[in-house]
N, C-alpha and C positions, 0 to 999 in steps of 0.2 A: 457805733458803740463797739468797744473792744470785747472780744469773746475769748473765753478759755477754751481749751480743747477737751476738757473733762465735763461730762454731763450725763443725764439720764432722762428718759421720757417713756411714758406708758399710756396706752389708750385702749379702750374696748368699745366696740360697736357691734350692732346686730341688725339684721333685717328679718323678714318673715321666715326665712329658711336657714340663715347662716349667722354665726357669731364669730368674731375675731378678737383676739387679744394680742397686742403687739408691744414688745419692749425694745427700746433703742438705747444702747450704751456707747459712750465714746471716751477715749483716752488719748494721750499724746502720741503723735506720729509725725514723722517728717513730711509725709504727703497724705493724701486722702486714700485710705484703705478701708473698703467696705466688705463686710462678711455678712451674708444673708442665709438665714435658716428658715425654710418654708416647708409646710406639709407637702407630701408627695402629690396630692391632688392638684395643687396650684403651683408646683415647682416651675412651670413654664413662665411664671410672672417675675422671675428673678431679675431680669434685665430692666423691667419696668420699675421694680422696687429700687434698684441701683440708681436709675435716673432720677427718681424722686429724692433719694438721699443726697445725690450730688447737687441738686438744685437748692438744697437747704444748708449744706455743710461743705466747706472747702478744704479743711485739713483735719487730720486725726484718724485714729482707728475707730471705726464705727461698726458695732455688731447689732444686727437686726434679727429679732426672733419673733416669728409669727406662729400663733397657735389657733386652731379651730376650737371653739367652745360651744357647749350646748345652748340652744335657744329655748327659752321657757315654753313648755308645752310641746316641744318637738325634740326629736333625737337626731343627732348628727349622722350616726351610722345606723341604718336600718337593721332590724333583726332578721336572720335567715334560719330556715329549718332544713336540716339534712334528712330528707324523707327516706333515703336509702338506709341510713344508719338507724332511723326510728323503726323501720320495718324489721330490721335485723334484731333490735331489742325486743320487739313484740313477739317475733317468731321464736326467739330463744326463751322468752318467758313462758310462752304457751307450751313449748316442748318440755321445759322443766316441770311445769305444772302437771302435764300428762304423765310423765315418767315417775313422778313422786306422789301422784294422787292428791296433790294439794288443791284446796278449794280456792277459787278466785283467780283472776288473771291480771294482766297489766292494765293500769289505769292511765289516763292522760296526765294526771298530776305526777305519777311515778315516772312516766316517760319523759316529761319535761325536765326532770331532775337528773337525767342520765347525761354523762359528759358527751359533748359534741352535737347533741340533738339541736339545741338552740345556740346560736352564736351571733356575734355582731361583726359586720364587715370591717376590714382594716382601714378602709378609706371611705370618706363621706361621698355621697352622690352629689358632687358639685363640680361644675366646670370652671376653668380659669376665667372665661368671659363673664360668667355670672358673679364670680368672686371679686373681680378687679375693682368695680366701683366702690364696694365696701372696703376693700383693702386700701385703696387710694385715700379714702376718707379717714380711715383709722390711722394709717401711717402718717398722714399729714398732721393729725392732732398730736401723735407721739413725737414727731419731729419738732413741732412748735414748742412742746414742753422741753425737749432736749435743748433747743436753741435758747429758750428763755433762761434755763439754768446755766448754760454756758455764758450768757451775757451777764448774769448776776455775779458769777465767779470772776468773769473778766473785769467787771467794774471794781471788785475788791482787789484784784491784781494791779489794776491801773493805779489805784490810790497808793498801794504799797510801793510800786515802782516810782511814783512821784516822790515819795518820802526818801527813798534811796537816792534818787536823782538829786534831790536837794543836798543831801549829805555829800555826794560826789562833787557837786559844784562848789561846796564849801572847801573841800580839799584842794581843788584847783585854785581857788582864791588864795589859800595859804601858800601854795607854790608860787603864784604870781607875785604876792607881796614879799616873799622871801628872796626871790630871784635877784633883785638889785642889790640887796644886802650881801648875798653870796658873791656877786661879782666884785663888789668893793673889798670884801674880805680876801678874796683870791688875789686881787691886785696888791693889797698890803702884804700878804704872805709872800708873794713873788719878790717884792722889793726887799723884804727881810732876808730872803734866801740869797739874793744876789749880793746884798750888802755883806752878808756873812762870808760869802765866797771871796769877795774883793778885799775885805778887811778895811784898811785905811785908804786904799786907792780911791780916786774920784769915780763917781757913778755916771755912766753915760745915760742921761735921761732919755735920749732918743731911742736907744736900744731897749731900755726898760719899757717905754711906751709901746714899742713894736712887739715885744714879747707879751705884754699884757693884752694887746689887741688880738694877737694870735690865739692866746689862751681863751680870751673872752669869746672869740668866734667859735672855737671848738665846743665850748660849753654853753653857748647861747641857746635858750629854749623859747625864744619869743614866738617863732613860727609854730612850734608844737603847742604852746598855750593858746594861740589863735585858733588852731584847728580843734583843740579840745573844747574851747568855748563854742565853736560852731557846731561840733557834734552834740554837745549838751543842749544847745538851742533846738537842733533838729529832733533830738530825742523827746524834749518837752512838747514840741509841735506834734509829733506823731501820737504821743499819749493823749494830747488834747483833741486831735481830729478823730481818732478811733478808726474803726474798720479793720481790714485784714492787714495787720501791722507786724505779725510775728516774724516773718522772714526778713523784712526790712530792718526791724529792730535788732535782730541777730547780727546782720551784716554791720550795722552802725556800731554796735558794741565791740565787734572785732576791730574796727578802725579806731575806736576810742582806746581800746586796750593797747593797740600798737603805738599810739602817741604817748600814752602813759609809760610804756616800756622805754621809749626813746628818752623821755624826760629822766627816767630813773638811771639810764645808762650815762647820761651827761651830768647827773647831779654830783656836785662836789660839796654838799652841804647836808648836815645831819637832819635838819628840820624838813628840807625838801625830800630827802630819802624816806623819812617817816611818813610824810604826806603821800608819797608815791605808794608805799606799802598799804596805807589805808585806802587809797583810791582803787588799787587792784583788788582788795577785798570787797569793796562795794561793787565793783564791776562784775565780780563773780556772782554776787547776789542778784544783780540785774540779769545776768546771763541765765542763771538757773530759773528765775521767774519767767523770763521771756520764752523759754522752751515750752511753756504751757499755753502760749498765746496762739490763736488761730492766725 
């Protein structure tokens, strides 16, 4: 199946101690470019994450974002108490009460409300070894969703490419049908010019035939049409077989465009020139869509 390089996947998983939320996004890129954003506690797993992404995706810019999320009934980051700071608050409160003769002292509720006494650690108490099985499971699910969406969009692109392919093949047929007519018209025009130059003098048929043959050889597009049809057949075959066809299609379209340009340079006929212009426009549409294929 043909895949687009644009997609999105998300998954969440949790075990008894740890929860993970992973988002994977991908856009067009000439090669595979993976960017990974991990919490500091499991940053050492970046290469493992990259390998997992590379096993699922072959082209595109892929951004992986991993976040630690709370598990129901547990806290990711344990609370800590700054006892030194708490004692300073209590001592200060008692000294103030003694010097002002105020009744009452510091309570636990009051103390817990003071800045810095209670805090949460910046990083969860989790090791990379503990996190990897859950990370692998969650990332695999997110990548599966990403690939699924890339395949869905790829199928839509395939149908669109086939439609444009049919239109391009129709223009090639127009050129092929018009080519013999153009040759005959050129021959007649050459005879008229020679006759005009010679006036009443007799015409050397052998010389005319030779000149017509030379002109016909210079403007002959038989080989170009044969290659064009072969390229179109290969294009349809690739779109039918699917797989990683983006680079191959891009190269094939370059070759097809080269043949169309050659036909255009040899064209000495209005209808052929118009068909060439239409074909080049269709080729540009094909090229633009192909840039989004994996």
